C-alpha positions in Angstrom: 127.2 92.4 94.9 126.0 89.2 93.1 122.9 91.1 91.9 124.9 94.1 90.6 127.5 91.7 88.9 124.7 89.7 87.3 123.0 92.8 85.9 126.4 94.0 84.5 126.8 90.6 82.7 123.2 90.9 81.4 123.9 94.4 80.1 127.0 93.2 78.2 125.1 90.3 76.7 121.8 92.1 75.9 123.1 95.6 74.9 119.6 97.1 75.2 118.5 100.0 73.1 118.5 103.2 75.4 117.2 106.7 74.7 115.4 105.9 71.5 111.8 105.9 70.3 108.9 106.8 72.5 110.8 105.8 75.6 113.6 108.3 75.1 112.4 110.8 77.7 111.9 108.1 80.3 115.4 106.6 79.6 117.2 110.0 79.7 115.4 111.0 82.9 116.4 107.7 84.5 120.0 108.3 83.4 119.7 111.8 84.9 118.6 110.3 88.2 121.8 108.2 88.3 124.0 111.2 87.4 122.4 113.2 90.2 123.1 110.5 92.7 126.7 110.1 91.4 127.2 113.8 91.7 126.7 113.4 95.5 130.0 111.5 95.5 132.1 114.2 93.8 134.7 115.7 96.3 134.1 119.4 96.8 136.0 122.0 98.7 134.7 123.0 102.1 133.5 126.4 100.8 131.7 124.9 97.8 130.1 122.2 99.9 129.0 124.8 102.5 127.2 126.8 99.8 125.4 123.8 98.3 124.7 122.0 101.6 125.1 124.4 104.5 123.9 122.0 107.2 126.4 119.2 106.2 129.2 120.5 108.4 126.9 120.5 111.5 126.3 116.8 111.0 130.0 116.2 110.5 130.9 118.2 113.6 128.3 116.2 115.6 129.5 112.8 114.4 133.3 113.3 113.7 135.9 114.4 116.2 138.2 115.7 113.4 135.7 118.0 111.8 136.9 121.6 111.7 136.1 124.3 109.1 139.7 125.4 108.9 141.2 122.1 108.1 138.3 120.2 106.6 139.5 118.4 103.4 137.5 118.1 100.2 134.4 116.0 100.9 131.5 114.7 98.9 128.0 116.3 99.2 126.9 113.0 100.8 127.3 112.8 104.5 127.9 109.0 104.1 129.8 108.5 100.9 130.2 104.7 101.3 126.4 104.2 101.6 125.8 106.5 98.7 128.2 104.5 96.5 126.3 101.3 97.3 123.0 103.1 96.6 124.2 104.3 93.2 125.4 100.8 92.3 122.0 99.3 93.4 120.0 102.0 91.5 122.1 101.5 88.4 121.4 97.7 88.7 117.6 98.3 88.9 117.6 100.6 85.9 120.0 98.3 83.9 117.7 95.3 84.7 114.7 97.3 83.5 116.4 98.2 80.2 117.5 94.6 79.6 114.1 93.1 80.5 112.3 95.6 78.2 114.6 94.6 75.3 114.1 90.9 76.0 110.3 91.2 76.3 110.2 93.0 72.9 111.2 89.7 71.4 108.9 87.6 73.7 109.1 85.7 77.0 106.6 87.7 79.0 104.5 84.6 79.9 107.6 82.6 80.6 108.9 85.1 83.1 105.4 85.4 84.7 105.4 81.6 85.2 108.8 81.9 86.8 107.4 84.6 89.2 104.5 82.4 90.0 106.8 79.5 91.0 109.0 81.8 93.0 105.9 83.2 94.8 104.7 79.7 95.6 108.1 78.7 97.0 108.4 81.9 98.9 105.0 81.6 100.6 105.6 78.0 101.6 109.1 78.9 102.9 107.7 81.8 105.0 105.0 79.6 106.5 107.5 76.8 107.5 110.1 79.2 108.7 107.7 81.2 110.9 106.4 78.1 112.4 109.8 76.5 113.2 112.3 79.3 113.5 110.7 82.8 113.7 113.9 84.6 114.7 116.4 83.3 112.1 116.9 83.7 108.4 117.0 80.3 106.7 117.1 78.6 110.2 120.7 79.7 110.6 121.4 83.5 110.1 120.6 85.8 112.9 119.6 89.4 111.8 121.8 92.3 112.9 118.8 93.8 114.6 118.1 91.6 117.6 114.5 92.6 117.6 113.9 91.6 113.9 111.3 89.0 113.1 112.2 87.6 109.7 109.7 86.4 107.1 111.5 83.8 105.0 114.4 85.5 103.3 113.1 89.0 104.2 114.1 90.6 107.4 110.9 92.8 107.4 107.3 91.8 107.0 106.8 95.0 104.9 109.5 93.9 102.4 107.8 90.5 102.0 104.4 92.3 101.5 106.0 94.5 98.8 107.1 91.5 96.8 103.7 89.7 97.1 101.7 92.9 96.4 103.6 93.3 93.1 103.4 89.6 92.1 99.8 88.8 92.7 98.2 91.2 90.2 100.7 90.1 87.5 99.7 86.4 88.1 96.0 87.3 88.0 96.6 89.1 84.7 98.2 86.0 83.2 95.3 83.9 84.3 92.8 86.3 82.8 94.8 86.5 79.5 94.5 82.7 79.1 90.9 82.7 80.0 90.0 85.6 77.6 91.9 84.0 74.8 89.4 81.1 74.8 86.5 81.8 72.4 84.1 80.1 74.8 84.4 82.9 77.4 81.8 84.9 75.5 79.2 82.3 76.1 77.3 81.3 79.2 78.4 80.4 82.7 78.8 76.7 81.9 81.0 77.5 78.9 83.1 79.9 81.0 83.6 77.2 83.6 84.5 74.7 80.9 87.0 77.1 79.4 89.1 77.0 82.6 92.2 74.9 82.1 94.7 73.4 84.5 97.2 76.3 84.1 94.5 78.8 85.0 93.6 76.8 88.1 97.3 76.7 89.0 97.7 80.4 88.6 94.5 81.1 90.6 95.6 78.8 93.4 99.1 80.4 93.4 97.6 83.9 93.6 95.2 82.9 96.4 98.0 81.3 98.4 100.3 84.3 97.9 97.4 86.6 98.9 97.1 84.5 102.0 100.8 85.0 102.7 100.3 88.7 102.3 97.5 88.6 104.9 99.7 86.5 107.1 102.5 89.1 107.0 100.1 91.5 108.8 101.7 94.4 106.9 99.1 97.1 107.0 100.5 99.1 104.1 101.1 96.0 102.1 97.6 94.7 102.4 96.1 98.2 101.7 98.4 98.6 98.7 97.4 95.2 97.3 93.7 96.0 97.7 94.2 99.3 95.7 96.2 97.3 93.1 93.4 94.8 92.6 90.8 97.6 92.3 93.1 99.2 89.7 93.1 95.9 87.8 89.3 95.8 87.7 89.3 99.5 86.6 91.7 98.7 83.7 89.6 95.7 82.8 86.6 97.9 82.1 88.5 99.3 79.0 88.4 95.8 77.4 85.4 94.0 78.8 82.4 95.6 77.2 79.8 93.2 78.7 78.8 93.9 82.3 78.5 90.2 83.0 82.2 89.7 82.2 83.2 92.4 84.6 80.9 90.9 87.3 82.4 87.5 86.7 85.9 88.8 87.2 85.1 90.9 90.2 83.3 87.9 91.8 86.3 85.7 91.2 88.7 88.2 92.8 86.4 88.6 95.7 86.2 84.8 96.2 90.0 84.6 96.0 90.4 87.3 98.7 87.8 85.6 100.9 89.7 82.4 100.7 93.0 84.1 101.3 91.6 85.9 104.4 91.5 82.6 106.2 95.2 83.0 106.8 94.7 86.4 108.5 94.7 87.1 112.2 92.1 89.9 112.1 92.5 90.7 115.9 96.2 91.3 115.6 95.8 93.1 112.3 93.2 95.4 113.8 95.6 96.3 116.6 98.3 97.1 114.0 95.9 99.2 112.0 95.2 101.3 115.1 98.9 102.0 115.4 99.5 103.1 111.8 99.6 106.8 112.5 100.1 106.8 116.3 101.5 110.0 117.7 103.9 108.3 120.2 107.6 108.8 120.3 108.2 105.9 117.9 105.2 106.3 115.7 105.2 107.2 112.0 104.3 110.8 112.7 107.4 111.2 114.8 109.5 109.7 112.1 108.0 111.8 109.4 108.4 115.0 111.5 112.1 114.3 112.1 112.6 113.4 108.4 110.9 116.5 107.3 113.3 118.7 109.3 116.2 116.9 107.6 114.5 117.5 104.2 114.1 121.2 104.9 117.8 121.6 105.8 119.0 119.6 102.8 116.3 120.7 100.3 118.8 121.3 97.4 121.1 118.3 97.3 119.9 116.0 100.0 122.0 114.2 102.6 123.1 111.6 100.1 121.4 108.4 98.7 121.5 105.8 101.4 122.7 108.3 104.0 119.4 108.7 105.8 120.4 106.5 108.7 123.6 108.5 109.4 121.6 111.8 109.2 119.0 110.5 111.6 121.7 110.1 114.2 121.5 113.9 114.5 117.9 114.6 113.6 116.0 112.0 115.7 114.4 113.6 118.7 113.0 112.0 121.8 113.9 108.6 123.1 116.7 106.6 121.5 115.5 103.2 122.7 114.5 102.7 119.0 116.5 104.2 116.1 114.8 105.4 112.9 116.9 103.9 110.1 114.4 104.6 107.4 111.6 107.1 107.0 108.6 104.7 106.6 107.7 106.8 103.5 109.6 106.1 100.3 108.8 109.6 98.8 109.8 111.5 101.9 113.1 109.5 102.2 113.9 110.2 98.6 113.4 113.9 99.2 115.6 113.8 102.2 118.4 111.9 100.5 118.2 113.5 97.1 116.7 116.9 97.4 115.8 118.8 94.3 118.9 117.3 92.6 117.1 114.0 92.5 113.4 115.1 92.7 113.4 117.0 89.4 114.6 114.1 87.1 112.7 111.6 89.1 109.4 113.5 88.6 110.1 113.7 84.9 110.7 110.0 84.8 107.4 109.3 86.6 105.4 111.5 84.3 107.1 110.0 81.2 106.6 106.5 82.5 102.9 107.1 83.2 102.3 108.6 79.8 104.1 105.7 78.1 102.1 103.1 80.1 98.8 104.7 79.1 99.9 104.6 75.4 101.0 101.0 75.7 97.7 99.9 77.3 95.6 101.7 74.7 97.5 100.3 71.8 97.8 96.7 72.9 95.0 94.5 71.3 96.7 91.2 72.2 96.2 89.0 75.3 99.4 90.6 76.6 97.2 93.5 77.5 96.1 91.6 80.6 99.7 91.0 81.7 100.4 94.7 81.2 97.4 95.5 83.3 98.5 93.1 86.0 102.0 94.6 86.0 100.6 98.2 86.2 98.4 97.1 89.0 101.4 95.7 90.9 103.2 99.0 90.4 100.2 100.9 91.7 100.1 98.5 94.7 103.7 99.1 95.7 103.4 102.9 95.0 100.5 103.1 97.5 102.4 100.9 100.1 105.4 103.2 99.7 103.4 106.0 101.4 104.1 104.2 104.7 107.0 101.9 103.9 110.3 101.7 102.0 110.0 98.1 100.6 111.6 98.9 97.2 115.0 99.4 98.9 115.2 95.6 99.4 117.1 94.3 96.3 114.6 91.5 95.6 111.7 94.0 95.5 113.6 96.5 93.4 114.4 93.7 90.9 110.8 92.6 90.7 109.7 96.1 90.2 112.1 96.6 87.3 110.8 93.4 85.7 107.1 94.3 86.0 107.8 97.8 84.8 109.5 96.3 81.7 106.3 94.1 81.2 104.1 97.2 81.4 106.3 99.4 79.1 107.9 97.0 76.5 107.1 97.5 72.9 106.8 94.4 70.7 108.9 94.4 67.6 107.0 94.9 64.3 106.2 91.7 62.4 109.0 92.2 59.9 111.5 91.9 62.7 110.2 88.5 63.7 111.7 85.2 62.4 110.9 84.6 58.8 109.3 81.1 59.2 105.6 80.9 60.0 106.3 78.4 62.7 108.8 80.6 64.4 106.5 83.6 64.2 103.7 81.6 65.8 105.8 80.4 68.6 107.0 83.9 69.5 103.5 85.3 69.4 102.2 82.4 71.6 105.0 83.0 74.2 104.2 86.7 74.4 
């Protein structure tokens, strides 16, 4: 609730431009996603609901004592309207934050926000380390999670949610460090000049990224570590479009390899190897079993879905086998979106993804400023969490959704033309430097 209220205030203050310019297809498709989710809350007659979602009554009859076709009152498409309402509000907050951040970054502030993310990441990593060592079962040493078997990581109940945040933040911070380094004219000279060009801020950024990468290893989130690795590879691939000299790319790749080697000191490779072996286990509680049950739900609700946020209620009926553990999410963001939204959500979401990717490519190609490196870091963070989402649903945690909205705005924002900047030369320089 505080997050949604804060975004509402920000929207009122910022009043971002929506549905205009090159981003209009992306904006309208995002708005269509929200409309599709809100449509799941519209009360329908039993006959209309039965035509659109034939299997919904079977779930109602299994979970409700008063469910009867003859007397069933008008009901929303969603099988859990309350959870869907919260999901719509949270989704609207994510999109609203993205629009506001994009508008703000058009005027500047990208580096300021990245520094803020760096400080947050440092504080988060230290908090997790201390909390895991002193009180591994409580949030903030006081709150006990609803799930008795949960093992909190700082403010995150799940290790995978923590990994999502770090996997998005690390490439962005690395991009900022590279932007500062590449802005120095001495970087085109020899090794000694390159080393001399490194300033205290770059060392701070590199140290923060290394510590946060160590926190990611310490989380032992298999999908998070793999996603972060792919994200860093993507950053190197994007760097090739701007670094023409092979030595520069080797220097960057070597620096990233050294950072990962240092961060790996925090890893427990024995425990991590055991967890990797269990990634796609075929047992009654493995991911394959979860995906199989989720796929059956998706097939039954292929048109409209069970309702955003209603996966947990639907799985009360669809989960097969032992109930010693309950599947409250699909361990696959894409599969869960398909189960909850059906084609009603999948069509506008696919259009939004295609429009977003095309716009990102355009922004990267057209940016000749040092902000290119922050864009590349933001895009790499988005790729990292997209890969992780094949096995996890980390973006459903509000902190992760908010960070994703911010880095998406960094990747997609369009700086205002020079004539829109402050008239004074000093003011123009300060804005350009902050960007």
